[in-house]
C-alpha positions in Angstrom: 210.9 127.3 156.8 213.3 124.6 157.9 215.6 123.8 155.0 215.9 120.1 156.2 212.3 119.4 155.3 211.5 118.3 151.7 209.8 121.3 149.9 207.3 119.0 148.2 206.2 117.8 151.7 206.0 121.4 153.0 204.0 122.8 150.0 201.6 119.9 149.3 199.2 120.6 152.3 199.3 124.3 151.6 198.4 123.9 147.9 195.8 121.3 148.6 194.2 123.7 151.1 194.1 126.5 148.6 192.6 124.1 146.0 190.0 122.8 148.5 189.0 126.3 149.5 188.4 127.0 145.8 186.4 123.8 145.4 184.2 124.7 148.4 183.9 128.2 147.1 182.4 126.9 143.9 179.3 126.1 145.9 178.8 129.8 146.6 177.9 130.3 142.9 174.6 128.6 143.8 173.6 131.9 145.5 173.1 133.5 142.0 170.2 131.1 141.2 168.2 132.5 144.1 165.4 135.0 143.6 165.6 138.5 145.1 167.2 141.8 144.7 170.9 142.3 144.2 171.7 142.9 147.8 169.9 139.6 148.9 171.8 137.7 146.3 175.1 139.2 147.3 174.4 138.5 151.0 173.6 134.9 150.1 176.8 134.7 148.1 178.9 135.9 151.0 177.2 133.5 153.4 177.9 130.6 151.0 181.5 131.8 150.7 182.0 131.7 154.5 183.4 128.1 154.6 186.0 128.9 152.0 187.0 132.0 154.0 187.3 130.0 157.2 189.5 127.4 155.4 191.8 130.2 154.1 191.9 131.7 157.6 193.0 128.3 159.0 195.7 128.1 156.3 197.0 131.6 157.3 197.3 130.5 161.0 198.8 127.1 159.9 201.4 128.5 157.5 204.3 128.4 159.9 202.6 126.5 162.7 201.7 123.2 161.0 200.3 121.7 164.2 197.4 124.1 164.0 196.5 122.9 160.5 197.0 119.3 161.4 194.8 119.5 164.4 192.1 121.8 163.0 191.6 120.1 159.7 191.4 116.6 161.3 188.9 117.9 163.8 186.9 119.5 161.0 186.9 116.3 159.0 185.7 114.2 161.9 183.1 116.7 162.9 181.7 117.1 159.4 181.7 113.3 158.9 179.7 112.9 162.1 177.1 115.5 161.1 176.8 114.3 157.5 176.9 110.5 158.4 173.8 109.8 156.3 175.4 111.4 153.2 178.2 109.2 152.0 179.1 111.4 149.0 179.3 114.6 151.1 181.7 112.8 153.5 183.8 111.6 150.5 184.0 115.1 149.0 184.4 117.2 152.1 185.7 115.1 155.1 188.2 112.9 153.3 190.2 115.9 151.7 190.1 117.8 155.0 191.4 114.7 156.8 194.2 114.2 154.2 195.2 117.9 154.5 195.3 117.6 158.3 197.5 114.5 158.1 199.9 116.2 155.7 200.2 119.2 158.0 200.8 116.9 160.9 203.5 115.0 159.0 205.3 118.3 158.2 205.0 119.3 161.8 206.4 116.0 163.1 209.2 116.1 160.5 210.2 119.6 161.5 210.2 118.7 165.2 212.5 115.7 164.4 215.0 117.9 162.5 215.5 120.4 165.3 
């Protein structure tokens, strides 16, 4: 990592992404309230966990290439807000954090570009 960039600025979007993935992962616990055998419940749990895994995968690709995180999280936020436009609270809980994370990754990327 570039030593000219404030470490707080560099680590904030990464830690927020990990926290957000954990928050979204909490929704996977809902799978254990479903009826069925153990394999059906575990399959439902893994399906519910997929959004968290995607978020972590985006973080992995964005770790040293912040422009990927900035672009991807902003696009995800806008796309989710478009599809959930009739659910204000869903947008508030999902799209707004994604958008903030995307902006923070973008700020780090622009800052690193400016210090080269």
